[in-house]
DRENDO-1510 file (C-alpha; in Angstrom, 1 decimal, always signed):
<recs>
REC; n; res; u; v; w
REC; 1; MET; -14.5; +4.2; +19.0 .
REC; 2; ALA; -16.9; +2.9; +16.3 .
REC; 3; SER; -15.6; +3.0; +12.7 .
REC; 4; VAL; -18.7; +4.9; +11.6 .
REC; 5; PHE; -17.4; +8.0; +13.3 .
REC; 6; LEU; -14.6; +8.1; +10.8 .
REC; 7; SER; -16.8; +8.5; +7.8 .
REC; 8; ASP; -16.4; +12.3; +7.6 .
REC; 9; VAL; -13.3; +13.2; +9.6 .
REC; 10; GLU; -9.9; +14.4; +8.6 .
REC; 11; LEU; -7.1; +12.0; +9.5 .
REC; 12; TYR; -3.6; +13.0; +10.4 .
REC; 13; TYR; -0.4; +10.9; +10.7 .
REC; 14; THR; +2.4; +11.1; +13.2 .
REC; 15; ASN; +5.7; +9.2; +12.9 .
REC; 16; LYS; +6.8; +10.4; +16.4 .
REC; 17; PRO; +6.6; +8.1; +19.5 .
REC; 18; ILE; +3.4; +8.4; +21.5 .
REC; 19; ILE; +4.4; +8.9; +25.1 .
REC; 20; GLY; +1.8; +8.3; +27.7 .
REC; 21; ASN; -1.4; +10.0; +26.7 .
REC; 22; GLN; +0.1; +12.6; +24.4 .
REC; 23; ILE; +0.6; +12.5; +20.6 .
REC; 24; PRO; +3.3; +14.8; +19.1 .
REC; 25; ILE; +2.7; +15.9; +15.5 .
REC; 26; GLU; +5.5; +17.7; +13.6 .
REC; 27; GLY; +6.5; +18.6; +10.0 .
REC; 28; GLU; +3.9; +19.0; +7.3 .
REC; 29; GLU; +1.1; +17.5; +9.4 .
REC; 30; CYS; +1.7; +20.2; +12.1 .
REC; 31; HIS; +1.6; +22.9; +9.4 .
REC; 32; HIS; -1.6; +21.5; +8.0 .
REC; 33; ILE; -3.3; +21.4; +11.4 .
REC; 34; SER; -2.4; +24.9; +12.5 .
REC; 35; ASN; -2.0; +26.9; +9.3 .
REC; 36; VAL; -4.2; +25.2; +6.7 .
REC; 37; MET; -7.1; +23.9; +8.8 .
REC; 38; ARG; -6.5; +26.6; +11.5 .
REC; 39; HIS; -7.3; +24.3; +14.4 .
REC; 40; ASN; -7.1; +25.7; +17.9 .
REC; 41; VAL; -6.4; +24.3; +21.3 .
REC; 42; GLY; -9.3; +22.2; +22.5 .
REC; 43; ASP; -10.3; +21.1; +18.9 .
REC; 44; SER; -10.8; +17.4; +18.4 .
REC; 45; ILE; -8.7; +15.7; +15.7 .
REC; 46; TYR; -8.0; +12.1; +14.6 .
REC; 47; VAL; -4.5; +10.8; +14.3 .
REC; 48; THR; -3.0; +7.5; +13.3 .
REC; 49; ASP; +0.4; +6.1; +14.2 .
REC; 50; GLY; +0.6; +4.0; +11.1 .
REC; 51; PHE; +0.7; +0.8; +13.1 .
REC; 52; GLY; -3.0; +0.1; +13.0 .
REC; 53; THR; -4.4; +2.5; +15.7 .
REC; 54; ILE; -6.5; +5.6; +15.1 .
REC; 55; TYR; -6.7; +8.0; +18.0 .
REC; 56; LYS; -9.5; +10.5; +18.7 .
REC; 57; SER; -7.7; +13.3; +20.5 .
REC; 58; SER; -7.9; +16.9; +21.7 .
REC; 59; ILE; -5.3; +19.5; +20.8 .
REC; 60; SER; -3.5; +20.6; +24.0 .
REC; 61; SER; -0.8; +22.9; +22.6 .
REC; 62; ILE; +0.1; +24.4; +19.2 .
REC; 63; GLU; +3.6; +25.7; +18.6 .
REC; 64; LYS; +5.4; +26.8; +15.4 .
REC; 65; LYS; +6.8; +23.3; +14.6 .
REC; 66; LYS; +4.8; +21.0; +16.9 .
REC; 67; VAL; +1.3; +20.2; +17.8 .
REC; 68; VAL; +0.5; +18.1; +20.8 .
REC; 69; ALA; -2.8; +16.3; +21.3 .
REC; 70; ASP; -4.2; +14.4; +24.3 .
REC; 71; ILE; -5.7; +11.0; +23.5 .
REC; 72; ILE; -9.5; +10.7; +24.2 .
REC; 73; GLU; -10.0; +7.2; +22.9 .
REC; 74; SER; -8.4; +4.8; +20.4 .
REC; 75; THR; -9.4; +2.0; +18.1 .
REC; 76; LYS; -7.1; -0.8; +16.7 .
REC; 77; TYR; -7.7; -2.0; +13.2 .
REC; 78; GLU; -6.5; -5.3; +11.7 .
REC; 79; ASN; -4.4; -5.2; +8.6 .
REC; 80; LYS; -6.4; -7.8; +6.6 .
REC; 81; LEU; -4.0; -7.7; +3.6 .
REC; 82; ALA; -0.7; -7.9; +5.5 .
REC; 83; GLY; +0.4; -10.9; +3.6 .
REC; 84; ILE; -0.2; -9.4; +0.2 .
REC; 85; TRP; +2.6; -7.7; -1.8 .
REC; 86; PHE; +2.0; -5.7; -4.9 .
REC; 87; CYS; +5.1; -5.8; -7.2 .
REC; 88; ILE; +4.6; -2.9; -9.6 .
REC; 89; PRO; +6.8; -2.0; -12.6 .
REC; 90; ARG; +7.9; +1.6; -13.3 .
REC; 91; LEU; +5.5; +2.9; -15.9 .
REC; 92; LYS; +6.2; +5.4; -18.7 .
REC; 93; SER; +3.6; +7.7; -17.3 .
REC; 94; ALA; +4.4; +8.9; -13.8 .
REC; 95; ASP; +0.8; +10.0; -13.4 .
REC; 96; ARG; -0.6; +6.5; -14.2 .
REC; 97; PHE; +2.0; +4.9; -11.9 .
REC; 98; GLU; +1.1; +7.2; -9.0 .
REC; 99; TYR; -2.6; +6.7; -9.7 .
REC; 100; ALA; -2.2; +2.9; -9.3 .
REC; 101; LEU; -0.3; +3.4; -6.0 .
REC; 102; GLU; -2.9; +5.7; -4.6 .
REC; 103; LYS; -5.9; +3.6; -5.5 .
REC; 104; ALA; -4.3; +0.4; -4.3 .
REC; 105; VAL; -3.7; +2.0; -0.9 .
REC; 106; GLU; -7.3; +3.2; -0.8 .
REC; 107; LEU; -8.3; -0.4; -1.3 .
REC; 108; GLY; -6.2; -1.7; +1.6 .
REC; 109; ILE; -2.9; -2.8; +0.0 .
REC; 110; THR; +0.0; -1.9; +2.4 .
REC; 111; ASN; +3.1; -3.6; +0.9 .
REC; 112; PHE; +4.6; -2.5; -2.4 .
REC; 113; ILE; +7.8; -3.4; -4.3 .
REC; 114; VAL; +8.6; -1.3; -7.3 .
REC; 115; PHE; +10.9; -2.9; -9.9 .
REC; 116; ASP; +12.6; -2.1; -13.2 .
REC; 117; SER; +12.1; -4.5; -16.0 .
REC; 118; THR; +13.9; -4.9; -19.4 .
REC; 119; ARG; +11.1; -3.1; -21.2 .
REC; 120; THR; +10.6; -0.4; -18.5 .
REC; 121; VAL; +11.1; +3.1; -20.0 .
REC; 122; ALA; +11.3; +5.1; -16.7 .
REC; 123; LYS; +13.9; +3.5; -14.4 .
REC; 124; GLY; +15.2; +4.2; -10.9 .
REC; 125; GLU; +13.6; +4.9; -7.5 .
REC; 126; LYS; +11.8; +7.8; -6.1 .
REC; 127; ILE; +11.1; +6.5; -2.7 .
REC; 128; GLU; +10.5; +9.8; -1.0 .
REC; 129; ARG; +8.0; +10.8; -3.6 .
REC; 130; TRP; +6.2; +7.5; -3.4 .
REC; 131; GLU; +6.1; +7.5; +0.3 .
REC; 132; LYS; +4.3; +10.9; +0.3 .
REC; 133; ILE; +1.7; +9.5; -2.1 .
REC; 134; LEU; +1.2; +6.5; +0.1 .
REC; 135; ILE; +0.7; +8.6; +3.3 .
REC; 136; ALA; -1.7; +10.9; +1.5 .
REC; 137; ALA; -3.8; +8.0; +0.3 .
REC; 138; MET; -3.8; +6.3; +3.7 .
REC; 139; LYS; -5.1; +9.5; +5.3 .
REC; 140; GLN; -7.6; +10.2; +2.6 .
REC; 141; SER; -9.1; +6.7; +2.8 .
REC; 142; LEU; -9.0; +6.7; +6.7 .
REC; 143; ARG; -6.7; +3.7; +7.0 .
REC; 144; ALA; -4.6; +3.0; +10.0 .
REC; 145; TRP; -1.7; +1.1; +8.5 .
REC; 146; LEU; +1.1; +3.0; +6.9 .
REC; 147; PRO; +1.9; +1.5; +3.5 .
REC; 148; LYS; +5.6; +0.5; +2.9 .
REC; 149; VAL; +7.4; +0.7; -0.4 .
REC; 150; SER; +10.8; -0.6; -1.5 .
REC; 151; TYR; +12.6; -0.7; -4.8 .
REC; 152; VAL; +14.6; -3.4; -6.6 .
REC; 153; LYS; +16.4; -3.1; -9.9 .
REC; 154; ASN; +15.0; -6.2; -11.5 .
REC; 155; ILE; +12.4; -8.9; -11.0 .
REC; 156; SER; +14.9; -11.6; -10.1 .
REC; 157; GLU; +15.1; -10.0; -6.6 .
REC; 158; ILE; +11.4; -10.6; -6.1 .
REC; 159; PHE; +11.7; -14.3; -7.0 .
REC; 160; LYS; +14.3; -14.7; -4.3 .
REC; 161; LEU; +11.7; -13.7; -1.6 .
REC; 162; ALA; +9.9; -16.4; +0.4 .
REC; 163; GLY; +6.3; -16.8; -0.7 .
REC; 164; THR; +4.0; -17.5; -3.6 .
REC; 165; LYS; +4.7; -15.5; -6.8 .
REC; 166; ILE; +1.7; -14.7; -8.9 .
REC; 167; LEU; +2.3; -13.5; -12.5 .
REC; 168; PHE; -0.6; -12.3; -14.6 .
REC; 169; ASP; -0.6; -14.1; -17.9 .
REC; 170; GLN; -3.3; -13.6; -20.6 .
REC; 171; ASN; -2.8; -17.2; -21.7 .
REC; 172; ALA; -3.1; -18.8; -18.3 .
REC; 173; ASN; -5.9; -21.3; -17.6 .
REC; 174; GLN; -6.5; -20.4; -14.0 .
REC; 175; THR; -8.4; -17.2; -13.2 .
REC; 176; LEU; -7.9; -14.9; -10.2 .
REC; 177; ASN; -11.5; -15.5; -9.1 .
REC; 178; SER; -10.8; -19.3; -8.9 .
REC; 179; PHE; -7.6; -18.8; -7.1 .
REC; 180; LEU; -8.9; -16.4; -4.4 .
REC; 181; PRO; -10.5; -19.2; -2.2 .
REC; 182; ILE; -7.0; -20.9; -2.1 .
REC; 183; ILE; -5.5; -17.7; -0.8 .
REC; 184; ASN; -8.2; -17.4; +1.8 .
REC; 185; SER; -7.5; -20.9; +3.1 .
REC; 186; LYS; -3.7; -20.3; +3.4 .
REC; 187; PHE; -3.6; -16.6; +3.9 .
REC; 188; ALA; -2.4; -16.5; +7.5 .
REC; 189; ILE; +0.7; -18.7; +6.8 .
REC; 190; SER; +2.0; -17.4; +3.5 .
REC; 191; ASN; +3.0; -14.3; +1.6 .
REC; 192; TYR; +1.7; -13.7; -1.8 .
REC; 193; PHE; +3.6; -11.5; -4.3 .
REC; 194; PHE; +1.3; -10.2; -7.1 .
REC; 195; ILE; +3.7; -9.3; -10.0 .
REC; 196; PHE; +2.2; -7.0; -12.6 .
REC; 197; GLY; +3.7; -6.8; -16.0 .
REC; 198; PRO; +5.3; -3.7; -17.5 .
REC; 199; GLU; +4.2; -1.9; -20.7 .
REC; 200; GLY; +5.2; -4.3; -23.5 .
REC; 201; GLY; +5.1; -7.3; -21.1 .
REC; 202; PHE; +7.9; -9.4; -19.6 .
REC; 203; THR; +10.7; -10.8; -21.8 .
REC; 204; GLU; +11.2; -14.5; -22.0 .
REC; 205; ASP; +14.3; -14.2; -19.9 .
REC; 206; GLU; +12.3; -12.5; -17.1 .
REC; 207; LEU; +9.6; -15.1; -17.3 .
REC; 208; GLY; +12.2; -17.9; -17.0 .
REC; 209; LEU; +13.7; -16.5; -13.8 .
REC; 210; SER; +11.2; -18.4; -11.7 .
REC; 211; THR; +12.5; -21.7; -12.8 .
REC; 212; GLU; +16.1; -21.0; -11.9 .
REC; 213; GLY; +17.8; -22.5; -8.9 .
REC; 214; GLY; +17.7; -20.7; -5.6 .
REC; 215; MET; +14.3; -19.1; -6.1 .
REC; 216; GLU; +12.0; -19.4; -3.1 .
REC; 217; ASN; +8.7; -21.3; -3.2 .
REC; 218; SER; +6.2; -21.5; -6.0 .
REC; 219; GLU; +5.2; -19.4; -9.0 .
REC; 220; LEU; +1.7; -19.4; -10.5 .
REC; 221; ARG; +0.4; -18.0; -13.8 .
REC; 222; ILE; -3.1; -16.4; -13.4 .
REC; 223; ARG; -5.4; -14.8; -15.9 .
REC; 224; LEU; -7.1; -11.7; -14.7 .
REC; 225; THR; -9.6; -11.0; -17.5 .
REC; 226; GLU; -10.4; -12.2; -21.0 .
REC; 227; ASN; -9.1; -9.0; -22.5 .
REC; 228; ARG; -5.8; -7.2; -22.0 .
REC; 229; LEU; -5.7; -4.4; -19.4 .
REC; 230; ARG; -3.3; -1.6; -18.9 .
REC; 231; SER; -0.9; -2.1; -16.0 .
REC; 232; GLU; -2.5; +0.5; -13.8 .
REC; 233; THR; -6.0; -0.9; -14.5 .
REC; 234; ALA; -4.8; -4.4; -13.6 .
REC; 235; ILE; -3.4; -3.2; -10.3 .
REC; 236; VAL; -6.6; -1.4; -9.3 .
REC; 237; THR; -8.7; -4.4; -10.4 .
REC; 238; VAL; -6.7; -6.9; -8.3 .
REC; 239; ALA; -6.7; -4.6; -5.3 .
REC; 240; SER; -10.4; -4.2; -5.5 .
REC; 241; LEU; -11.0; -8.0; -5.7 .
REC; 242; LEU; -8.7; -8.7; -2.8 .
REC; 243; SER; -10.2; -6.0; -0.6 .
REC; 244; THR; -13.7; -7.4; -1.0 .
REC; 245; THR; -12.8; -11.1; -0.8 .
REC; 246; LEU; -10.1; -11.6; +1.8 .
</recs>
């Protein structure tokens, strides 16, 4: 199935196991297929399993709580940014935070860690809400990999993870554009955690966490642009650069 065929289709997602040649679709997706789009038996639809495959299929049955579609053909897509993690602070504006999540997914980011910082105004997790946003963005942008999101209470939990930590620092000498070729050369063997600052920036204590004992691997300071950007603007900018470079 050529990718060009996906340019103007509506994509659905199922989290149910695909058995044999049949795709079961339940929940909100079932409702959308049968009651909103008013599809009928025999109609063609596109469905992703969230693990990199998009199926062109034909609806074989429609029930109140379940739609079943028979697979016609399938295409497997590579997750080119599987080793990239976006570590995003809670923002004061929920709309700006959710906008950043949505646009990052559209640009191919599939791993997210949301964290609270000392200067974070809105704190706590809303995993269910965030997951809905990620699924909607995946379908809208016709992507086949379901984005994952987790939450940690502070940035120290991120520094404990194995991989290269990249903090955006306006005073850093190295730019992201100069660092991208380095990522390209080592991309298959390393995880990269892009840590975006909160409104008001990190505290000195938070910035010093990377030098404490027990932290895994290296930390780099990178300058994104010459001028200061809002957190959500920085997130979308980095996602765009990565999606067109890696």
